[in-house]
Structure formats: C-alpha cells, structure tokens
C-alpha positions in Angstrom: 113.3 96.9 120.6 113.5 100.1 122.6 110.4 101.4 124.4 109.1 104.4 122.6 105.8 105.6 123.8 104.0 108.2 121.7 101.8 110.7 123.5 98.3 111.1 122.2 97.2 114.5 120.9 95.5 116.6 123.5 92.1 116.6 121.7 92.3 112.8 121.4 93.0 112.5 125.1 89.9 114.6 125.9 87.9 112.4 123.5 88.9 109.3 125.5 88.7 110.8 129.0 85.1 109.9 129.5 85.7 106.4 128.1 88.6 105.9 130.5 86.4 106.8 133.5 83.6 104.6 132.3 86.0 101.6 131.8 87.7 102.2 135.1 84.4 101.9 136.9 83.2 98.9 134.8 83.3 95.4 136.4 85.6 93.5 134.1 86.5 89.8 134.7 88.6 89.3 137.8 92.1 87.8 137.6 92.3 84.1 138.0 93.3 83.5 141.7 96.0 80.9 140.7 97.6 83.5 138.3 97.5 86.1 141.0 99.2 83.8 143.4 102.0 83.1 140.9 102.4 86.8 140.1 101.0 88.8 137.2 102.3 87.9 133.8 104.4 90.4 131.8 103.1 91.3 128.4 104.6 93.7 125.8 102.2 95.6 123.5 103.3 96.8 120.1 101.0 99.3 118.4 100.9 99.8 114.7 97.8 101.9 114.2 94.4 101.0 112.6 90.9 101.7 113.7 91.6 100.8 117.3 93.9 103.9 117.4 91.6 106.1 115.4 89.4 109.0 116.3 86.9 111.0 114.3 86.7 107.9 112.1 83.6 108.9 110.2 84.7 112.4 109.3 87.3 113.8 106.9 89.6 114.6 109.9 90.6 111.1 111.1 92.9 111.4 114.1 95.3 109.0 115.8 96.0 108.1 119.4 99.3 106.5 120.6 99.9 103.3 122.6 99.9 105.2 125.9 96.4 106.4 125.2 95.4 102.8 124.2 96.6 101.6 127.6 95.1 104.4 129.5 91.7 103.5 128.1 91.8 100.1 129.7 92.9 100.7 133.3 91.8 97.1 134.2 94.9 95.8 132.4 96.9 96.5 135.6 94.8 93.9 137.4 95.8 91.1 135.1 99.3 91.8 133.8 102.4 94.0 134.0 102.2 95.8 130.6 104.8 97.7 128.6 104.1 99.5 125.4 105.8 100.4 122.2 104.8 102.6 119.2 106.0 100.8 116.1 103.9 102.8 113.6 100.5 104.5 113.5 99.0 103.8 110.1 96.0 102.3 108.5 96.6 98.6 107.8 96.4 99.2 104.1 99.7 101.2 104.5 101.5 98.2 106.0 104.4 97.2 103.7 106.6 94.1 103.4 109.5 96.0 104.8 107.3 96.8 107.9 106.6 93.0 108.2 110.3 92.3 108.3 111.0 95.0 110.9 108.0 94.0 113.0 108.8 90.3 113.1 112.5 90.8 113.8 111.6 93.4 116.5 109.2 91.0 118.2 111.8 88.2 118.1 114.5 90.5 119.5 112.2 91.6 122.3 111.3 88.1 123.3 115.0 87.1 123.2 116.0 90.1 125.3 113.2 89.7 127.8 112.9 86.1 129.0 110.4 87.3 131.7 107.8 88.1 129.1 104.8 85.8 128.9 103.8 87.0 125.4 103.4 89.9 123.0 100.3 91.7 121.8 100.2 93.6 118.4 97.5 96.2 117.8 96.7 96.5 114.1 94.2 97.7 111.5 91.8 95.0 110.6 91.9 95.3 106.8 95.2 93.4 106.4 95.5 92.1 109.9 95.2 88.5 108.8 98.2 88.8 106.5 100.4 90.3 109.2 99.3 87.6 111.6 100.2 84.9 109.2 103.5 86.5 108.4 104.4 86.6 112.1 103.2 83.1 112.6 105.6 82.0 109.9 108.6 84.0 111.1 108.5 84.3 114.9 110.0 81.1 116.3 109.7 81.7 120.0 107.0 79.5 121.6 105.6 82.4 123.6 102.3 83.6 122.1 101.9 86.6 119.8 98.3 87.9 119.9 97.3 90.3 117.1 94.2 92.4 117.7 92.4 95.5 116.5 88.9 97.0 116.5 86.0 97.3 114.1 84.9 100.6 115.7 87.1 103.6 116.4 88.4 104.5 119.9 85.9 107.3 120.4 83.0 105.5 118.7 79.7 104.4 120.4 80.1 100.8 121.5 83.8 100.7 120.7 85.2 97.2 120.8 88.9 98.0 121.1 89.3 98.1 124.9 87.7 94.6 125.3 89.8 93.2 122.4 93.0 94.6 124.0 92.0 93.4 127.5 91.3 89.8 126.3 94.4 89.8 124.1 96.6 90.6 127.1 94.8 87.8 129.0 95.6 85.3 126.3 99.2 86.5 125.9 99.7 85.9 129.6 98.1 82.5 129.6 100.5 79.6 129.9 98.3 77.3 127.8 98.7 79.7 124.9 102.4 78.8 124.5 103.3 76.8 121.4 100.3 77.9 119.5 102.1 80.5 117.3 100.6 83.8 116.4 96.9 84.2 117.0 94.3 86.8 116.3 91.7 87.8 118.9 88.6 89.9 118.2 85.1 89.7 119.5 86.2 87.3 122.3 87.2 84.7 119.6 90.7 83.3 119.2 91.9 82.3 115.7 95.1 80.7 114.4 97.0 83.3 112.4 97.1 80.8 109.5 93.4 80.2 109.4 91.6 83.5 110.1 90.1 85.8 107.5 88.0 89.0 107.5 84.5 88.2 106.4 82.6 91.4 106.9 83.4 95.1 106.3 82.0 96.6 109.5 80.6 94.1 112.0 82.4 93.4 115.4 82.2 89.7 114.5 83.9 90.3 111.2 86.5 87.5 111.5 86.2 83.8 111.1 88.0 80.7 110.0 85.5 79.1 107.6 87.5 76.0 106.8 89.0 75.1 110.2 87.1 77.1 112.8 88.2 79.1 115.9 91.0 77.9 118.2 89.1 79.1 121.3 87.1 81.7 123.2 88.1 84.3 125.8 85.3 83.6 128.2 84.9 86.0 131.2 86.1 83.4 133.7 88.9 81.6 131.7 90.3 80.9 128.2 88.6 77.9 126.5 90.5 76.1 123.8 88.5 74.2 121.2 91.5 72.5 119.6 95.2 72.5 119.5 97.3 74.4 116.9 100.4 72.7 115.7 103.2 75.0 114.8 104.4 74.8 111.2 108.0 75.2 110.1 109.2 78.7 110.6 111.2 80.8 108.1 114.5 82.4 109.2 114.4 86.0 108.0 117.3 87.3 110.2 119.4 88.1 107.1 116.6 89.1 104.7 116.7 92.7 103.6 114.0 92.6 101.0 111.1 90.2 100.2 110.4 89.1 96.7 107.6 90.7 94.8 104.5 88.5 94.7 101.2 89.6 93.1 97.6 88.4 93.0 95.6 88.0 89.8 91.8 87.5 89.8 89.8 85.2 87.5 86.4 86.4 86.3 84.2 85.7 83.4 86.1 86.7 80.2 89.3 87.6 82.0 92.4 87.8 79.8 96.0 87.5 80.9 96.9 91.2 80.8 97.3 91.5 84.6 99.6 88.5 84.8 101.7 89.7 81.9 102.0 93.1 83.5 103.0 91.6 86.8 105.8 89.7 85.1 107.0 92.9 83.4 106.9 94.6 86.8 109.3 92.0 88.2 107.1 89.6 90.0 108.9 86.5 91.2 105.6 84.8 92.1 101.9 85.2 91.2 98.9 83.9 93.1 95.8 83.4 90.9 92.4 83.6 92.6 90.7 81.0 90.5 87.0 80.3 90.2 85.7 77.3 92.1 88.4 74.8 92.9 91.1 76.7 91.0 89.5 77.1 87.6 90.8 79.7 85.1 89.7 81.4 81.9 91.6 80.6 78.6 93.3 83.9 78.7 94.4 83.5 82.3 95.6 80.0 81.7 97.7 81.1 78.7 99.2 83.9 80.7 100.1 81.6 83.6 102.0 79.3 81.2 103.9 82.3 79.7 104.8 83.4 83.3 106.0 80.0 84.3 108.1 79.7 81.1 109.9 82.9 82.3 110.7 81.4 85.7 107.8 82.9 87.7 106.3 80.6 90.3 102.5 80.5 90.0 100.2 79.4 92.8 96.5 78.8 92.0 93.9 79.3 94.8 90.2 80.0 94.9 88.2 83.2 95.1 85.4 81.5 97.0 86.9 82.2 100.4 86.6 78.6 101.7 87.6 75.1 100.5 90.8 73.7 99.1 92.8 73.5 95.9 95.1 70.4 95.7 98.7 71.4 96.2 100.2 69.0 93.6 103.8 68.6 92.8 104.7 71.8 91.0 105.5 69.8 87.8 103.5 69.3 84.6 101.8 65.9 84.1 104.6 64.8 81.8 107.2 66.0 84.3 109.0 68.0 81.7 108.0 71.5 82.8 106.6 73.6 85.7 103.0 73.6 86.7 101.0 75.8 89.0 101.1 75.0 92.7 97.8 74.6 94.5 97.2 76.8 97.5 95.6 74.0 99.6 93.0 75.6 101.9 94.8 78.9 102.2 92.9 81.9 100.8 94.8 83.8 98.1 96.0 86.6 100.4 97.5 84.0 102.8 98.9 82.0 99.9 100.7 85.1 98.8 102.4 85.4 102.2 103.5 81.8 102.2 104.7 82.1 98.5 106.7 85.2 99.4 108.6 83.4 102.1 108.9 80.1 100.1 110.7 82.0 97.3 113.4 82.9 99.8 114.3 79.3 99.9 113.8 78.3 96.2 112.3 79.4 92.9 111.8 75.8 91.8 108.0 75.1 91.7 108.6 71.6 93.0 110.3 73.0 96.1 107.6 75.5 96.5 104.9 72.8 96.3 106.7 71.0 99.1 106.6 74.1 101.2 102.8 74.5 100.6 102.3 70.8 101.4 104.2 71.2 104.7 102.0 74.1 105.7 98.6 72.4 105.2 
C-alpha cells in the first residue's frame, strides 16, 4: 500500500504541541541493548481514526488528527524503531464497514509481502469495534509477523491521554521477535491480548479491555515484553478474491422476545444470524421458532451467549435426528466475534455442518 500521510489541521497541531514537548522530555523506557546492537526494527503504522486521533472529544466540534501528528506526539518512537505511517481512514470505529475490513486486511498483507524488512504492523483504531477488526485481521492476515491493533480511551488532547503510551508499546511489541507467530493482537493499558479473545468491558476506563475466558497474552513492562502464554494461530481464510462479505446479523434474546428481528433479518437478505442467547445459549419460544424458520430457508444460525463469558457447545450443525439443520454453538466466542467468524465461514460453505466444523477448529 502506498504511503499517504495526512497532515493534521493547524488548530490540532497547536493542541498537541505542548503534549509533544512534554513527551519528548519524558523518560520513556530505554531500548533493549541487544535490539540496539542488531539495529532498530522497522514498523509500519496504519491509522484508521478513533479516539486516539480525536480532539475536542467532549464538545460538539470533534476534530481529527492524522498519522503524522500521531507520530509527532511520540518522539521517543525514533529510539526504538524505524517507523513509517499511512492514513487508511480517519473515522470513528462505529463507521468501520466490512468493505473496509477487506481493504485493510489485503493492504496489510500486501505491505508485509512487499516489505520483507518489516518486523510488524501497528493499526490505530477506535475502541468501540476494535475487537472485531482485530479478530478479522487475525483470521485473514497469514504472515507470521505480528499485527498490533491499538487505540485510546482518552482523546489526543485530553488530560491523561493514553494514546501515546499505547502507540509506543504497540511499536515495541510489533518489533519484538518473540511476537512472531502469535497472529493479530490488541494492546491497550500495557496489556497484550489475542485478537480472538479480547473484548471491551467498560465504556470509558483506560483498562477497558479484557479476555474474561482466556486471559491476557502478556504485558508490555517498561524493561521488556512478558508473555504469559503462547497463542496458537488458527486456520486463516483466503480473501484475496473476495469482493463482498455475506450479510450476518445479531439478534438478542430477552424476556418475552419474539422472532420479529430474525424474520426481518431474513427478509433483508441475511445469510447468517448470530443469536445472543440467555445463559448458555437459551432462547425464548418466539426466538426459537424464528430460528427454525430461518434455518428452513437456508440461513445459518449460530447461538451464543449474552453473558460476555463462558461457552456454548459448538455441536454438529445437524438436528438430533440428523434430518435437518440445527443452530451452531459459538463456543467461547462472544456474539460479536462469532459474527466475524460466521461471516468468513460462509465464504466456504452455507452447510451448517461445515460451519460447525469451522467453529470447532477455531476454539
């Protein structure tokens, strides 16, 4: 992908000038001597927008800064890596689309292929849907070099902004040889999570992210990167020739819920539906009936849990008598992650049994 730096607006540059000076004077962790002796790693940063690139966040006139301003705010990056930047987009993460997922994933893969000298890639992103983008990249970028997705819970000109530290540590991890083979990861608040496992658990706190079922992969300590466990790469989907992803929606189960939402999704053209069930995948009578109607029309249904943690058995995708389709369990994936996996699984097959095999392989 071509380098395309976007200059920050003048008023935004003034807003971060003081921050740049402060950060430049701050004593950030020194580069590892062994890494320095071997030469600084090369890391490419792809900026998509989000709070990390926002100014005047708490007013009606929210502004944006570009990737060049993001880099200028962390001058210490030059001490740990040789960094290049690219402006992919500059939007809130709620505006990220499936088409953008395709372009972002293919662009990262193309960049890694064209630049063998790169140690890794960092993607800056809004936090509201960051976990979905991270999982999509984990499922579609095959290169063993790490992709680190990061953002901020506080705007770039806010008091106690966390963006510069998150970006700094993400570049550290992207340049770390031990990060290879771990897939796409998310880093915020010094914590490193697998793209598959991480979820947002708070609306505003800097420690908003966690992996309640599997835990963090590691920590970016000041002195070095500490890994708590390994992360085995799951099978990757080839999207090189994909021009459009199938429509997959999410329906929510609640007391007294009927099947109107599921019926509407089917009419709208959904190829798959993820149901956020109660408890371990429970449904209401209305939802259950609508699920059966959808499956009879060839829509693949995955049942997960709205609880935010725990598992729903994947199953076989076939009814108990083996004569018809059945809902596929999401395993321990939260419903928003199950939607990402189902979207890609449908590129391979619309048979529930095949989809169940895909979900079983990604547990």
